MDAnalysis code that builds the backbone (N, CA, C; Angstrom):
import MDAnalysis as mda
import numpy as np

u = mda.Universe.empty(483, n_residues=161, atom_resindex=np.repeat(np.arange(161), 3), trajectory=True)
u.add_TopologyAttr("name", ["N", "CA", "C"] * 161)
u.add_TopologyAttr("resid", np.arange(1, 162))
u.add_TopologyAttr("resname", ["MET", "ALA", "ARG", "LEU", "LEU", "ILE", "VAL", "TYR", "HIS", "SER", "ARG", "THR", "GLY", "GLY", "SER", "ARG", "GLN", "MET", "ALA", "GLU", "ALA", "ALA", "ALA", "ASP", "GLY", "ALA", "ARG", "GLY", "GLU", "ALA", "GLU", "VAL", "ILE", "LEU", "LYS", "THR", "ALA", "ASP", "ALA", "ALA", "GLY", "PRO", "ASP", "ASP", "LEU", "LEU", "ALA", "THR", "ARG", "GLY", "TYR", "ILE", "PHE", "CYS", "ALA", "PRO", "GLU", "ASN", "LEU", "ALA", "ALA", "LEU", "SER", "GLY", "VAL", "MET", "LYS", "ASP", "PHE", "PHE", "ASP", "ARG", "CYS", "TYR", "TYR", "PRO", "VAL", "LEU", "GLY", "ARG", "ILE", "GLU", "GLY", "ARG", "PRO", "TYR", "ALA", "GLN", "MET", "VAL", "CYS", "ALA", "GLY", "SER", "ASP", "GLY", "SER", "SER", "ALA", "VAL", "ARG", "GLN", "ILE", "ALA", "ARG", "ILE", "ALA", "GLN", "GLY", "TRP", "ARG", "LEU", "ARG", "PRO", "VAL", "GLN", "GLU", "PRO", "LEU", "ILE", "VAL", "CYS", "THR", "HIS", "ALA", "GLN", "THR", "PRO", "ALA", "GLU", "ILE", "LEU", "ALA", "GLU", "LYS", "THR", "ILE", "SER", "ARG", "ALA", "ASP", "LEU", "ALA", "ARG", "CYS", "HIS", "GLU", "LEU", "GLY", "GLN", "ALA", "LEU", "GLY", "ALA", "GLY", "LEU", "ALA", "MET", "GLY", "VAL", "PHE"])
u.atoms.positions = np.array([
    [79.881, 98.052, 70.298],
    [81.214, 97.840, 71.266],
    [81.011, 96.551, 71.969],
    [82.315, 95.963, 72.182],
    [82.370, 94.821, 72.965],
    [82.028, 95.520, 74.513],
    [81.797, 94.420, 75.321],
    [81.389, 94.713, 76.853],
    [82.446, 93.833, 77.434],
    [83.275, 94.523, 78.435],
    [84.133, 93.922, 79.499],
    [83.573, 94.001, 81.008],
    [83.298, 93.063, 81.488],
    [82.430, 93.234, 83.018],
    [84.059, 93.324, 84.143],
    [84.198, 94.176, 85.058],
    [85.274, 93.787, 85.829],
    [84.637, 93.868, 87.212],
    [84.978, 92.595, 87.646],
    [84.187, 92.474, 89.253],
    [85.426, 92.412, 90.219],
    [84.976, 93.129, 91.186],
    [86.248, 93.178, 92.299],
    [85.503, 93.283, 93.805],
    [86.201, 92.794, 94.825],
    [85.834, 92.964, 96.200],
    [87.528, 93.936, 96.478],
    [87.187, 94.774, 97.593],
    [88.358, 95.461, 98.105],
    [87.749, 95.872, 99.525],
    [88.493, 95.519, 100.512],
    [88.329, 96.230, 101.884],
    [89.412, 96.938, 102.678],
    [90.094, 97.075, 101.701],
    [91.446, 97.794, 102.184],
    [91.680, 98.835, 100.961],
    [91.609, 98.979, 99.755],
    [91.534, 99.716, 98.735],
    [92.289, 98.843, 97.750],
    [92.956, 97.881, 97.903],
    [94.188, 97.554, 97.082],
    [93.672, 97.110, 95.745],
    [92.823, 95.903, 96.013],
    [92.082, 95.488, 94.621],
    [91.093, 96.462, 94.219],
    [90.530, 97.462, 94.790],
    [89.758, 98.367, 94.141],
    [90.893, 99.370, 93.079],
    [92.183, 99.568, 93.527],
    [92.655, 100.421, 92.815],
    [93.099, 99.648, 91.662],
    [93.573, 98.195, 91.744],
    [93.916, 97.423, 90.690],
    [92.857, 97.268, 89.709],
    [91.582, 97.243, 90.053],
    [90.225, 96.807, 89.220],
    [90.048, 98.343, 88.449],
    [90.240, 99.356, 89.381],
    [90.000, 100.706, 88.504],
    [90.854, 101.000, 87.188],
    [92.310, 100.530, 87.803],
    [93.640, 100.396, 86.470],
    [93.138, 100.002, 85.462],
    [92.654, 98.610, 85.754],
    [92.421, 97.722, 84.690],
    [91.167, 98.227, 83.651],
    [90.244, 99.041, 84.664],
    [89.002, 99.649, 83.920],
    [89.604, 100.718, 82.791],
    [90.405, 101.330, 83.381],
    [91.101, 102.604, 82.605],
    [91.628, 101.926, 81.477],
    [92.235, 100.977, 81.436],
    [93.024, 100.511, 80.244],
    [92.215, 99.684, 79.391],
    [90.985, 99.556, 79.804],
    [90.112, 98.575, 79.024],
    [89.396, 99.832, 78.154],
    [89.231, 100.925, 78.791],
    [88.230, 102.019, 78.284],
    [88.788, 102.463, 76.819],
    [87.670, 102.754, 76.041],
    [88.538, 103.213, 74.654],
    [88.559, 102.031, 73.634],
    [88.871, 100.897, 74.474],
    [88.779, 99.320, 73.755],
    [87.637, 98.982, 73.937],
    [87.014, 98.737, 75.039],
    [85.605, 98.260, 74.920],
    [84.899, 99.294, 75.880],
    [83.554, 98.589, 76.054],
    [82.561, 99.221, 76.983],
    [83.189, 98.752, 78.338],
    [83.210, 99.373, 79.298],
    [83.733, 98.664, 80.564],
    [82.532, 98.929, 81.752],
    [82.062, 97.573, 82.484],
    [81.256, 97.924, 83.646],
    [82.159, 97.391, 84.731],
    [82.139, 98.124, 85.581],
    [83.055, 98.014, 86.875],
    [82.032, 97.971, 87.941],
    [81.825, 96.796, 88.559],
    [81.048, 96.697, 89.683],
    [81.900, 95.930, 90.864],
    [81.265, 96.032, 91.963],
    [81.736, 95.618, 93.097],
    [81.061, 94.012, 93.118],
    [81.896, 93.005, 93.914],
    [81.162, 91.904, 93.907],
    [79.531, 91.721, 94.565],
    [79.431, 92.762, 95.734],
    [78.142, 92.559, 96.278],
    [77.382, 93.058, 95.426],
    [77.603, 94.029, 94.387],
    [76.715, 94.419, 93.530],
    [76.161, 93.879, 92.153],
    [77.252, 93.145, 91.808],
    [77.370, 92.267, 90.535],
    [76.667, 91.197, 90.871],
    [75.592, 90.415, 89.316],
    [74.993, 89.387, 89.380],
    [75.120, 88.490, 88.035],
    [74.095, 87.664, 87.889],
    [74.033, 86.657, 86.875],
    [74.034, 87.584, 85.303],
    [73.078, 88.881, 85.543],
    [72.607, 89.302, 84.384],
    [73.908, 90.225, 84.131],
    [74.764, 90.803, 85.073],
    [75.864, 91.615, 84.445],
    [76.793, 90.356, 83.637],
    [76.968, 89.292, 84.246],
    [77.837, 88.363, 83.412],
    [77.310, 87.915, 81.859],
    [76.251, 87.878, 81.925],
    [75.126, 87.627, 80.633],
    [75.416, 88.465, 79.560],
    [75.352, 89.828, 80.217],
    [75.261, 91.015, 79.324],
    [76.422, 91.522, 78.653],
    [77.866, 90.833, 79.179],
    [79.211, 90.924, 78.662],
    [79.807, 89.955, 78.193],
    [80.795, 90.329, 77.207],
    [81.429, 89.271, 76.518],
    [83.007, 88.941, 76.958],
    [83.235, 89.274, 78.116],
    [84.594, 88.965, 78.771],
    [84.635, 89.669, 80.202],
    [85.787, 89.194, 81.089],
    [85.327, 89.446, 82.362],
    [87.067, 89.723, 82.591],
    [87.242, 90.418, 84.228],
    [88.021, 90.432, 84.677],
    [87.794, 90.375, 86.341],
    [88.276, 89.366, 86.963],
    [87.684, 89.116, 88.374],
    [89.064, 89.648, 89.242],
    [89.019, 90.488, 90.203],
    [89.779, 91.099, 91.020],
    [89.567, 90.882, 92.457],
    [90.273, 90.229, 93.366],
    [89.798, 90.250, 94.660],
    [91.164, 89.929, 95.514],
    [91.045, 90.179, 96.898],
    [92.151, 89.821, 97.515],
    [92.101, 88.552, 98.193],
    [93.423, 88.055, 98.608],
    [93.314, 86.672, 99.142],
    [93.333, 86.854, 100.648],
    [92.506, 86.328, 101.316],
    [92.294, 86.755, 102.800],
    [92.678, 85.383, 103.546],
    [93.618, 85.226, 104.547],
    [93.886, 83.748, 104.847],
    [94.335, 82.930, 103.897],
    [94.900, 82.874, 103.108],
    [94.989, 81.672, 102.055],
    [93.804, 81.413, 101.470],
    [92.692, 82.455, 101.007],
    [91.789, 81.867, 100.214],
    [91.233, 83.046, 99.416],
    [90.424, 82.693, 98.614],
    [89.708, 83.846, 97.792],
    [89.077, 84.531, 99.103],
    [88.795, 85.808, 98.747],
    [87.817, 86.963, 99.721],
    [86.362, 86.157, 99.754],
    [85.821, 86.228, 101.061],
    [84.419, 85.945, 101.207],
    [83.461, 86.304, 100.494],
    [83.585, 87.690, 99.968],
    [82.713, 88.678, 99.242],
    [82.762, 88.190, 97.881],
    [83.912, 87.688, 97.319],
    [84.002, 87.390, 95.975],
    [83.472, 85.995, 95.699],
    [83.969, 85.300, 96.546],
    [83.221, 83.833, 96.711],
    [82.004, 83.809, 96.881],
    [81.213, 84.693, 97.415],
    [79.759, 84.934, 97.533],
    [79.228, 85.427, 96.106],
    [79.801, 85.982, 95.284],
    [79.669, 86.476, 93.868],
    [79.627, 85.244, 92.976],
    [80.471, 84.478, 93.155],
    [80.903, 83.220, 92.482],
    [79.696, 82.374, 92.769],
    [79.416, 82.260, 94.103],
    [77.967, 81.216, 94.454],
    [76.931, 81.676, 94.220],
    [76.335, 83.044, 94.322],
    [75.164, 83.348, 93.661],
    [74.898, 83.348, 91.839],
    [76.206, 83.295, 91.432],
    [76.207, 83.428, 90.088],
    [76.413, 82.070, 89.164],
    [77.028, 81.084, 89.636],
    [77.422, 79.997, 89.250],
    [76.435, 79.172, 88.341],
    [75.274, 78.851, 89.372],
    [74.183, 78.216, 88.347],
    [73.463, 78.921, 87.418],
    [72.928, 80.401, 87.811],
    [72.255, 80.873, 86.721],
    [73.053, 81.150, 85.500],
    [74.140, 81.173, 85.621],
    [75.033, 81.361, 84.185],
    [75.479, 80.218, 83.583],
    [75.427, 78.865, 84.366],
    [76.040, 77.725, 83.729],
    [75.451, 77.415, 82.696],
    [76.132, 77.089, 81.533],
    [75.827, 76.493, 80.183],
    [75.703, 77.746, 79.324],
    [75.883, 78.868, 79.719],
    [75.329, 80.246, 78.947],
    [76.736, 81.099, 78.730],
    [77.579, 80.898, 79.383],
    [78.810, 81.888, 79.199],
    [80.045, 81.039, 78.620],
    [80.067, 79.959, 78.371],
    [81.116, 78.988, 77.749],
    [82.009, 79.561, 76.765],
    [83.583, 79.582, 76.868],
    [84.414, 80.116, 75.844],
    [84.688, 81.548, 76.034],
    [83.929, 82.220, 76.731],
    [84.212, 83.813, 76.990],
    [85.438, 83.760, 77.637],
    [86.561, 85.014, 77.379],
    [87.631, 85.148, 77.917],
    [87.563, 85.650, 79.329],
    [88.550, 85.559, 80.105],
    [88.732, 86.312, 81.466],
    [90.269, 86.317, 81.672],
    [90.449, 87.125, 82.576],
    [91.557, 87.279, 83.326],
    [91.240, 87.816, 84.731],
    [92.331, 87.400, 85.802],
    [92.330, 87.703, 86.876],
    [93.501, 88.314, 87.642],
    [93.024, 89.123, 88.463],
    [93.978, 89.899, 89.171],
    [93.663, 89.769, 91.028],
    [94.771, 89.392, 91.889],
    [94.670, 89.112, 93.081],
    [95.960, 89.956, 94.020],
    [95.383, 90.811, 95.012],
    [95.930, 91.736, 95.811],
    [96.276, 90.999, 96.941],
    [97.427, 90.363, 97.587],
    [98.136, 89.392, 98.517],
    [98.915, 90.023, 99.417],
    [99.065, 89.732, 100.644],
    [100.315, 89.881, 101.615],
    [101.106, 89.211, 101.490],
    [101.234, 88.141, 100.787],
    [102.503, 87.432, 100.468],
    [102.569, 86.368, 99.698],
    [101.386, 85.948, 99.125],
    [101.470, 84.832, 98.076],
    [100.250, 85.201, 97.106],
    [98.956, 84.586, 97.003],
    [98.192, 85.077, 96.337],
    [97.507, 83.762, 95.563],
    [98.471, 82.776, 95.431],
    [98.316, 81.517, 94.784],
    [97.075, 80.671, 95.036],
    [96.649, 80.583, 96.064],
    [95.348, 80.218, 96.576],
    [93.929, 80.914, 95.880],
    [94.277, 81.929, 95.879],
    [93.086, 82.865, 95.729],
    [92.867, 82.669, 94.019],
    [94.252, 82.312, 93.485],
    [94.435, 82.497, 92.083],
    [93.633, 80.981, 91.572],
    [94.182, 79.984, 92.023],
    [93.610, 78.378, 91.922],
    [92.100, 78.586, 92.247],
    [91.527, 79.098, 93.000],
    [90.479, 79.010, 93.418],
    [89.532, 79.932, 92.128],
    [89.928, 80.763, 91.604],
    [89.019, 81.650, 90.546],
    [89.358, 80.563, 89.169],
    [90.447, 80.221, 89.274],
    [90.706, 79.306, 87.892],
    [89.754, 77.964, 87.896],
    [89.705, 77.339, 89.009],
    [88.832, 76.168, 89.078],
    [86.973, 76.444, 88.769],
    [86.745, 77.819, 89.384],
    [85.502, 78.296, 89.111],
    [85.041, 78.569, 87.706],
    [85.941, 79.185, 87.229],
    [85.977, 79.618, 85.621],
    [86.026, 78.549, 84.855],
    [87.019, 77.477, 85.338],
    [87.032, 76.058, 84.376],
    [85.439, 75.841, 84.488],
    [84.976, 75.564, 85.536],
    [83.685, 75.085, 85.708],
    [82.702, 75.654, 84.810],
    [82.966, 77.211, 84.671],
    [81.919, 77.658, 83.669],
    [82.580, 77.740, 82.304],
    [83.592, 76.780, 82.108],
    [84.495, 76.626, 80.466],
    [84.679, 78.126, 80.252],
    [85.124, 78.838, 81.055],
    [85.931, 80.415, 80.536],
    [87.173, 80.034, 79.679],
    [87.410, 81.001, 78.917],
    [88.830, 80.756, 78.249],
    [89.847, 81.838, 79.144],
    [90.896, 81.191, 79.779],
    [91.838, 82.230, 80.277],
    [92.658, 82.876, 79.352],
    [92.721, 84.275, 79.606],
    [93.436, 84.834, 78.038],
    [94.687, 85.572, 78.601],
    [95.305, 85.825, 79.939],
    [95.974, 86.365, 80.545],
    [96.548, 85.568, 81.520],
    [97.966, 85.537, 81.960],
    [98.343, 84.775, 82.945],
    [97.715, 85.933, 84.434],
    [97.500, 85.048, 85.314],
    [96.806, 85.786, 86.525],
    [98.101, 86.604, 86.943],
    [97.503, 87.804, 87.422],
    [98.299, 89.042, 87.848],
    [98.141, 88.887, 89.540],
    [99.306, 88.916, 90.408],
    [99.070, 88.966, 91.451],
    [99.972, 89.941, 91.799],
    [99.522, 91.093, 92.918],
    [100.225, 92.151, 93.469],
    [100.404, 91.958, 94.825],
    [101.399, 91.715, 95.312],
    [102.039, 91.471, 96.835],
    [102.297, 92.757, 97.453],
    [101.613, 93.028, 98.716],
    [101.707, 94.094, 99.294],
    [102.851, 93.924, 100.296],
    [102.886, 92.936, 101.024],
    [103.913, 92.562, 101.793],
    [103.277, 92.795, 103.288],
    [102.131, 92.800, 103.333],
    [101.628, 93.599, 104.591],
    [101.372, 91.848, 105.444],
    [102.222, 91.891, 106.522],
    [102.252, 90.757, 107.558],
    [101.647, 90.979, 108.788],
    [101.755, 92.024, 109.390],
    [101.241, 92.093, 110.574],
    [99.692, 92.462, 110.774],
    [99.046, 92.326, 111.862],
    [97.671, 93.030, 111.828],
    [97.512, 94.278, 111.350],
    [98.326, 95.218, 111.940],
    [98.192, 96.488, 111.395],
    [98.310, 96.934, 110.083],
    [99.416, 95.961, 109.322],
    [99.945, 96.422, 107.817],
    [98.458, 95.955, 107.226],
    [98.143, 94.641, 107.677],
    [96.811, 94.055, 106.901],
    [95.651, 94.424, 106.837],
    [95.429, 95.318, 107.944],
    [94.089, 96.173, 108.108],
    [94.279, 97.715, 107.402],
    [95.296, 97.939, 106.965],
    [95.740, 99.416, 106.700],
    [95.269, 99.627, 105.330],
    [94.871, 100.617, 105.216],
    [94.600, 101.058, 103.603],
    [95.761, 101.069, 102.904],
    [95.408, 100.360, 101.762],
    [96.786, 99.875, 100.759],
    [96.977, 100.952, 99.564],
    [98.189, 101.128, 99.304],
    [98.689, 101.617, 98.258],
    [99.301, 101.268, 97.283],
    [98.690, 100.550, 96.056],
    [99.387, 100.164, 95.253],
    [100.633, 100.659, 94.137],
    [101.381, 100.430, 94.131],
    [102.305, 100.909, 93.461],
    [102.265, 101.658, 91.992],
    [102.746, 102.483, 91.606],
    [102.603, 102.745, 89.841],
    [103.084, 101.463, 89.176],
    [103.931, 100.870, 89.534],
    [104.453, 99.902, 88.639],
    [103.395, 98.433, 88.323],
    [102.993, 98.348, 89.763],
    [101.686, 97.404, 89.677],
    [100.333, 97.726, 88.799],
    [100.062, 99.158, 89.266],
    [99.070, 99.925, 88.516],
    [99.206, 99.713, 87.005],
    [100.444, 99.983, 86.727],
    [100.434, 100.030, 85.257],
    [100.471, 98.611, 84.630],
    [100.698, 97.342, 85.497],
    [100.563, 96.277, 85.078],
    [99.101, 95.703, 85.082],
    [98.468, 96.475, 85.943],
    [96.773, 96.017, 85.813],
    [96.256, 96.832, 84.685],
    [96.762, 98.090, 84.465],
    [96.154, 98.639, 83.123],
    [96.353, 98.146, 81.878],
    [97.537, 97.470, 81.664],
    [98.169, 96.891, 80.524],
    [97.134, 95.736, 80.381],
    [96.770, 94.799, 81.667],
    [95.981, 93.632, 81.644],
    [94.623, 93.996, 81.092],
    [94.055, 95.482, 81.504],
    [92.827, 95.733, 81.069],
    [92.743, 96.305, 79.410],
    [93.943, 96.570, 79.212],
    [93.992, 97.153, 77.908],
    [93.895, 96.029, 76.956],
    [95.003, 95.325, 77.192],
    [94.799, 93.822, 75.995],
    [93.654, 93.337, 76.277],
    [93.013, 93.060, 77.131],
    [91.386, 92.112, 77.362],
    [90.483, 92.826, 76.634],
    [90.672, 94.560, 76.884],
    [89.697, 95.347, 75.814],
    [89.930, 95.557, 74.580],
    [91.367, 95.418, 74.027],
    [91.579, 95.430, 72.669],
    [91.167, 94.014, 71.959],
    [91.636, 92.859, 72.757],
    [91.174, 91.565, 72.221],
    [89.589, 91.133, 71.849],
    [88.894, 91.691, 72.850],
    [87.568, 91.967, 72.875],
    [86.915, 92.736, 71.471],
    [87.567, 93.986, 71.393],
    [87.066, 94.701, 70.370],
    [87.684, 94.390, 69.246],
    [88.643, 93.729, 68.817],
    [89.136, 93.150, 67.747],
    [88.717, 91.389, 67.164],
    [87.935, 91.127, 68.439],
    [87.291, 89.695, 68.075],
    [88.273, 88.729, 68.141],
    [89.441, 89.048, 68.691],
    [90.334, 88.020, 68.888],
    [89.649, 86.748, 69.823],
    [89.191, 87.393, 70.804],
    [88.716, 86.329, 71.840],
    [87.068, 86.118, 71.213],
])
């Protein structure tokens, strides 16, 4: 069975909910390894055939913990995971495009192949209290995350990617 790694970082629960929904969608299609960014490492990337990266956008950039994951793993897997498929999901207060660009640039450096359009869930959190509050992602947005995971898992299982 194909193995899919989902790496996420979440401080207020939004990205965690998104990653869990994608994992639920992929299960049954592929073996899913769901890990937080601080727990995932190069061996996890090497042991799986495809990836979903899920993180919040903080201050118009990729969250620091997710960036740390990429920093720790970049050179140990460079030249060893080329061509593998990936997708990304970003939980943002208002935009998300900067975090999407950062993940895409890192994935391009690894020569990964994007197989889904980036999925951005906007929480519209704008005040300090809203930004720091626990997030509840809507059913509709969680369904989109589920579908992304299901599609990537099915593509891996069928050998499409």
